[in-house]
TORPA-4810 file (N, C-alpha, C, O; in nm, 3 decimals):
<nodes>
NODE_1_-1.288_2.201_-2.833_-1.294_2.157_-2.697_-1.168_2.075_-2.666_-1.134_1.983_-2.740_X
NODE_2_-1.101_2.109_-2.556_-0.979_2.039_-2.517_-1.015_1.916_-2.434_-1.095_1.925_-2.341_X
NODE_3_-0.956_1.802_-2.467_-0.985_1.680_-2.393_-0.882_1.664_-2.281_-0.762_1.675_-2.304_X
NODE_4_-0.931_1.640_-2.159_-0.844_1.619_-2.044_-0.779_1.482_-2.052_-0.843_1.384_-2.091_X
NODE_5_-0.650_1.476_-2.015_-0.581_1.348_-2.011_-0.633_1.267_-1.893_-0.657_1.321_-1.785_X
NODE_6_-0.651_1.139_-1.913_-0.705_1.051_-1.810_-0.593_0.990_-1.727_-0.484_0.963_-1.777_X
NODE_7_-0.621_0.970_-1.599_-0.527_0.902_-1.511_-0.508_0.760_-1.561_-0.597_0.702_-1.624_X
NODE_8_-0.390_0.703_-1.534_-0.359_0.566_-1.576_-0.371_0.474_-1.456_-0.309_0.497_-1.352_X
NODE_9_-0.450_0.369_-1.471_-0.461_0.268_-1.366_-0.367_0.153_-1.403_-0.376_0.097_-1.512_X
NODE_10_-0.278_0.120_-1.310_-0.181_0.013_-1.335_-0.253_-0.121_-1.345_-0.331_-0.155_-1.256_X
NODE_11_-0.227_-0.199_-1.451_-0.291_-0.330_-1.465_-0.237_-0.433_-1.367_-0.301_-0.536_-1.344_X
NODE_12_-0.121_-0.407_-1.308_-0.062_-0.503_-1.215_-0.108_-0.480_-1.072_-0.156_-0.573_-1.007_X
NODE_13_-0.094_-0.355_-1.021_-0.124_-0.329_-0.880_-0.248_-0.243_-0.859_-0.290_-0.223_-0.745_X
NODE_14_-0.309_-0.193_-0.967_-0.430_-0.111_-0.966_-0.410_0.029_-0.908_-0.508_0.097_-0.880_X
NODE_15_-0.286_0.073_-0.890_-0.257_0.208_-0.843_-0.295_0.308_-0.952_-0.269_0.285_-1.070_X
NODE_16_-0.357_0.418_-0.912_-0.394_0.522_-1.008_-0.275_0.617_-1.021_-0.228_0.674_-0.923_X
NODE_17_-0.227_0.632_-1.143_-0.109_0.713_-1.173_-0.149_0.836_-1.253_-0.252_0.835_-1.320_X
NODE_18_-0.069_0.943_-1.247_-0.100_1.062_-1.327_-0.091_1.030_-1.477_-0.021_0.937_-1.516_X
NODE_19_-0.161_1.107_-1.559_-0.163_1.080_-1.703_-0.025_1.078_-1.768_-0.004_1.005_-1.865_X
NODE_20_0.068_1.158_-1.717_0.201_1.165_-1.778_0.297_1.056_-1.728_0.412_1.052_-1.772_X
NODE_21_0.252_0.968_-1.638_0.338_0.863_-1.583_0.383_0.767_-1.692_0.304_0.724_-1.776_X
NODE_22_0.512_0.734_-1.690_0.565_0.635_-1.782_0.577_0.500_-1.714_0.574_0.396_-1.780_X
NODE_23_0.592_0.502_-1.580_0.601_0.379_-1.503_0.526_0.394_-1.373_0.514_0.503_-1.318_X
NODE_24_0.474_0.283_-1.325_0.407_0.278_-1.195_0.513_0.250_-1.088_0.622_0.202_-1.119_X
NODE_25_0.481_0.279_-0.963_0.574_0.249_-0.853_0.606_0.100_-0.844_0.716_0.063_-0.802_X
NODE_26_0.510_0.014_-0.883_0.533_-0.130_-0.876_0.628_-0.179_-0.985_0.676_-0.292_-0.979_X
NODE_27_0.655_-0.093_-1.085_0.746_-0.130_-1.192_0.680_-0.149_-1.327_0.749_-0.170_-1.426_X
NODE_28_0.547_-0.140_-1.334_0.479_-0.156_-1.463_0.518_-0.042_-1.555_0.508_0.075_-1.516_X
NODE_29_0.560_-0.074_-1.675_0.602_0.024_-1.774_0.485_0.050_-1.868_0.448_-0.037_-1.948_X
NODE_30_0.425_0.170_-1.860_0.310_0.204_-1.943_0.349_0.221_-2.090_0.268_0.198_-2.179_X
NODE_31_0.473_0.262_-2.115_0.518_0.285_-2.252_0.535_0.152_-2.325_0.486_0.136_-2.437_X
NODE_32_0.605_0.057_-2.262_0.632_-0.072_-2.326_0.529_-0.179_-2.289_0.534_-0.290_-2.341_X
NODE_33_0.436_-0.144_-2.200_0.330_-0.234_-2.159_0.382_-0.367_-2.105_0.337_-0.474_-2.145_X
NODE_34_0.480_-0.357_-2.013_0.537_-0.477_-1.952_0.590_-0.445_-1.812_0.602_-0.328_-1.774_X
NODE_35_0.623_-0.549_-1.737_0.673_-0.533_-1.601_0.822_-0.506_-1.601_0.898_-0.575_-1.669_X
NODE_36_0.863_-0.407_-1.525_1.005_-0.375_-1.503_1.032_-0.385_-1.354_0.943_-0.419_-1.276_X
NODE_37_1.153_-0.357_-1.315_1.189_-0.358_-1.173_1.118_-0.243_-1.102_1.108_-0.133_-1.156_X
NODE_38_1.068_-0.270_-0.983_0.995_-0.170_-0.906_1.088_-0.061_-0.857_1.206_-0.084_-0.831_X
NODE_39_1.032_0.059_-0.844_1.105_0.169_-0.783_1.114_0.151_-0.633_1.202_0.207_-0.568_X
NODE_40_1.021_0.073_-0.577_1.013_0.055_-0.433_1.089_-0.069_-0.390_1.093_-0.168_-0.463_X
NODE_41_1.148_-0.063_-0.273_1.213_-0.181_-0.217_1.106_-0.265_-0.148_0.996_-0.216_-0.123_X
NODE_42_1.136_-0.389_-0.119_1.038_-0.474_-0.051_1.007_-0.421_0.088_0.895_-0.438_0.136_X
NODE_43_1.103_-0.357_0.154_1.076_-0.301_0.287_0.981_-0.182_0.277_0.908_-0.154_0.371_X
NODE_44_0.982_-0.111_0.165_0.891_0.001_0.145_0.751_-0.049_0.114_0.653_0.015_0.153_X
NODE_45_0.739_-0.161_0.045_0.610_-0.213_0.005_0.540_-0.288_0.118_0.417_-0.294_0.119_X
NODE_46_0.613_-0.344_0.211_0.554_-0.424_0.318_0.453_-0.348_0.403_0.348_-0.405_0.434_X
NODE_47_0.479_-0.223_0.444_0.380_-0.154_0.527_0.244_-0.138_0.458_0.142_-0.140_0.527_X
NODE_48_0.240_-0.122_0.329_0.113_-0.109_0.258_0.033_-0.238_0.270_-0.088_-0.234_0.295_X
NODE_49_0.099_-0.351_0.253_0.031_-0.478_0.266_-0.016_-0.499_0.409_-0.126_-0.548_0.432_X
NODE_50_0.067_-0.463_0.506_0.029_-0.475_0.647_-0.085_-0.380_0.678_-0.172_-0.413_0.759_X
NODE_51_-0.087_-0.264_0.614_-0.194_-0.168_0.637_-0.329_-0.221_0.595_-0.429_-0.194_0.662_X
NODE_52_-0.334_-0.295_0.487_-0.460_-0.353_0.441_-0.508_-0.457_0.541_-0.624_-0.457_0.581_X
NODE_53_-0.418_-0.547_0.581_-0.455_-0.650_0.679_-0.492_-0.589_0.813_-0.587_-0.632_0.878_X
NODE_54_-0.416_-0.487_0.854_-0.445_-0.419_0.980_-0.579_-0.348_0.975_-0.652_-0.346_1.074_X
NODE_55_-0.611_-0.290_0.860_-0.739_-0.222_0.844_-0.856_-0.319_0.855_-0.959_-0.285_0.913_X
NODE_56_-0.839_-0.438_0.801_-0.945_-0.539_0.809_-0.964_-0.583_0.953_-1.077_-0.600_0.998_X
NODE_57_-0.855_-0.601_1.027_-0.865_-0.641_1.167_-0.935_-0.532_1.249_-1.021_-0.563_1.331_X
NODE_58_-0.900_-0.407_1.226_-0.965_-0.297_1.296_-1.114_-0.294_1.264_-1.196_-0.271_1.353_X
NODE_59_-1.150_-0.316_1.139_-1.291_-0.317_1.099_-1.367_-0.429_1.170_-1.478_-0.407_1.217_X
NODE_60_-1.309_-0.547_1.179_-1.374_-0.660_1.247_-1.394_-0.629_1.394_-1.502_-0.654_1.448_X
NODE_61_-1.291_-0.574_1.459_-1.304_-0.540_1.601_-1.411_-0.434_1.621_-1.491_-0.443_1.714_X
NODE_62_-1.414_-0.333_1.535_-1.513_-0.227_1.545_-1.654_-0.282_1.529_-1.745_-0.244_1.603_X
NODE_63_-1.674_-0.371_1.433_-1.805_-0.433_1.414_-1.847_-0.515_1.536_-1.964_-0.513_1.574_X
NODE_64_-1.753_-0.588_1.597_-1.784_-0.666_1.717_-1.827_-0.575_1.831_-1.921_-0.607_1.904_X
NODE_65_-1.760_-0.462_1.847_-1.796_-0.367_1.952_-1.935_-0.310_1.926_-2.016_-0.299_2.019_X
NODE_66_-1.963_-0.274_1.802_-2.095_-0.218_1.768_-2.204_-0.321_1.795_-2.306_-0.287_1.855_X
NODE_67_-2.185_-0.445_1.753_-2.285_-0.548_1.777_-2.304_-0.573_1.927_-2.416_-0.596_1.972_X
NODE_68_-2.196_-0.571_2.004_-2.207_-0.590_2.149_-2.286_-0.476_2.212_-2.368_-0.500_2.301_X
NODE_69_-2.263_-0.352_2.167_-2.337_-0.237_2.220_-2.485_-0.244_2.183_-2.571_-0.213_2.265_X
NODE_70_-2.515_-0.284_2.061_-2.655_-0.298_2.019_-2.723_-0.405_2.100_-2.838_-0.389_2.142_X
NODE_71_-2.655_-0.515_2.123_-2.712_-0.625_2.203_-2.736_-0.581_2.347_-2.837_-0.617_2.407_X
NODE_72_-2.644_-0.503_2.402_-2.655_-0.460_2.542_-2.759_-0.351_2.561_-2.832_-0.353_2.660_X
NODE_73_-2.768_-0.255_2.470_-2.855_-0.140_2.489_-2.975_-0.137_2.394_-3.061_-0.049_2.406_X
NODE_74_-2.983_-0.230_2.303_-3.094_-0.233_2.209_-3.074_-0.139_2.092_-2.986_-0.054_2.095_X
NODE_75_-3.158_-0.155_1.990_-3.143_-0.071_1.870_-3.187_0.074_1.891_-3.180_0.154_1.797_X
</nodes>
């Protein structure tokens, strides 16, 4: 029976990487098990962080709208 290679989860940023990855985008080196310089520039990484914060804001607004509709029209 052939065993499938498992994806690698980066211990630094938690990104799931392919089994053959030697480094994560954040710079974690799977071979040497240490942090290296990131492949991404800070301008490339900023939108991901903003996306998380923006997603939370959208979720809060959506929940407020849903609660307002339930209050106005009942369950």
